C-alpha positions in Angstrom: 0.0 0.0 0.0 1.2 3.5 -0.8 -0.2 6.7 0.6 0.2 9.9 -1.3 -0.7 13.4 -0.3 -2.3 16.0 -2.5 -2.1 19.8 -2.6 -4.0 22.3 -4.6 -1.1 24.8 -4.8 -2.5 27.8 -6.5 -0.5 31.0 -7.1 -3.4 33.3 -6.2 -3.8 31.9 -2.7 -0.3 31.5 -1.3 3.1 33.1 -1.8 5.8 31.2 -3.6 8.0 31.3 -0.5 5.2 29.8 1.8 4.4 27.1 -0.8 8.1 26.1 -1.2 8.5 26.0 2.5 5.5 23.7 2.8 6.9 21.4 0.0 10.3 21.3 1.7 8.7 20.3 5.0 6.6 17.6 3.5 8.2 14.2 3.7 6.0 12.0 1.4 5.0 11.9 -2.2 2.2 14.2 -3.2 0.3 15.2 -6.3 0.0 18.9 -7.1 -3.3 19.6 -8.7 -2.9 23.3 -8.7 -2.5 26.0 -11.3 0.1 28.1 -13.1 -2.0 31.2 -13.3 -0.6 33.8 -15.7 2.7 32.0 -16.4 5.1 32.9 -17.9 4.1 36.2 -16.3 2.9 34.4 -13.2 0.8 36.4 -10.7 1.3 37.1 -7.0 5.1 37.2 -7.2 5.4 33.6 -8.5 7.9 32.6 -11.1 8.1 29.7 -13.5 10.7 28.3 -11.2 8.4 28.3 -8.2 5.5 26.6 -10.1 7.9 24.1 -11.6 9.5 23.4 -8.2 6.3 22.7 -6.2 4.8 20.6 -9.0 7.9 18.6 -10.2 11.2 20.0 -9.1 10.8 18.9 -5.5 11.6 15.2 -5.1 8.1 14.2 -3.7 6.1 16.2 -6.3 4.0 14.9 -9.1 2.0 17.3 -11.3 -1.7 16.7 -12.0 -2.6 20.2 -13.2 -5.9 21.9 -13.5 -6.8 21.9 -17.2 -10.3 23.4 -17.3 -9.8 26.0 -20.0 -7.4 26.8 -22.9 -5.4 29.4 -20.9 -4.5 26.7 -18.4 -3.3 24.4 -21.2 -0.9 27.3 -22.4 0.3 28.0 -18.8 1.2 24.4 -18.1 2.8 23.9 -21.5 4.9 26.9 -20.7 6.0 25.3 -17.4 6.8 22.1 -19.2 9.0 24.0 -21.7 10.6 25.9 -18.8 11.5 22.5 -17.2 13.3 21.3 -20.3 14.9 24.6 -21.3 15.9 26.0 -17.9 16.1 22.9 -15.6 17.2 20.3 -18.1 14.6 17.8 -17.2 11.3 16.7 -18.8 8.2 16.9 -16.6 6.2 13.7 -16.2 2.6 14.9 -15.8 0.3 12.3 -14.2 -2.5 13.8 -16.4 -4.9 16.6 -16.4 -7.7 17.4 -13.9 -11.0 18.6 -15.2 -14.0 20.1 -13.4 -16.7 19.6 -16.1 -19.2 18.1 -13.6 -18.9 21.3 -11.6 -18.7 23.7 -14.5 -20.2 22.5 -17.8 -18.5 25.5 -19.6 -15.1 24.0 -18.9 -13.4 21.1 -20.7 -14.9 17.6 -20.1 -12.3 14.9 -19.3 -11.6 13.8 -22.8 -11.2 17.3 -24.2 -9.0 18.2 -21.2 -6.7 15.2 -21.9 -6.5 15.6 -25.7 -6.0 19.4 -25.6 -3.2 19.2 -23.0 -1.6 16.2 -24.8 -1.6 17.9 -28.1 -0.3 21.2 -26.7 2.6 19.5 -25.0 3.4 17.6 -28.2 3.3 20.9 -30.2 5.5 22.5 -27.5 8.1 19.8 -28.1 7.9 18.4 -24.5 6.9 15.1 -22.9 3.2 14.5 -23.6 2.8 11.1 -22.0 -0.3 11.5 -19.8 -1.1 8.1 -18.2 -4.2 9.3 -16.2 -7.0 11.8 -16.2 -9.1 12.8 -13.2 -12.2 14.9 -12.5 -13.0 17.0 -9.5 -16.7 16.8 -8.6 -18.8 17.8 -5.6 -22.3 16.7 -5.0 -24.8 18.9 -3.3 
């Protein structure tokens, strides 16, 4: 049995320094299902490095990014390109997360996966996406 953590690390809601400190203090594997809002001109003082580090650069991190809309596809493709060009490593995304059941105006699971897969391929980076997941809440 393996136990993994998960964190919705979003640049709008925490500083880069606080998030990196959390990551450095966490001792197990975790999935980052957060965002890369605005990257490469990330918001709230974040940089491409910060988003990359909390989602892939830290040893326990595995990226499972929010891919609800086209701008998120572009933001995460940018982070994947940053990883190759600036860090010399290819990111291994677990897959995209969609929220279509919560917001029918967003990408459904298949569109989230295909759009992200194709954008990564067009960006010349690793586009192997073994999984896809959906976030859903019932009321």
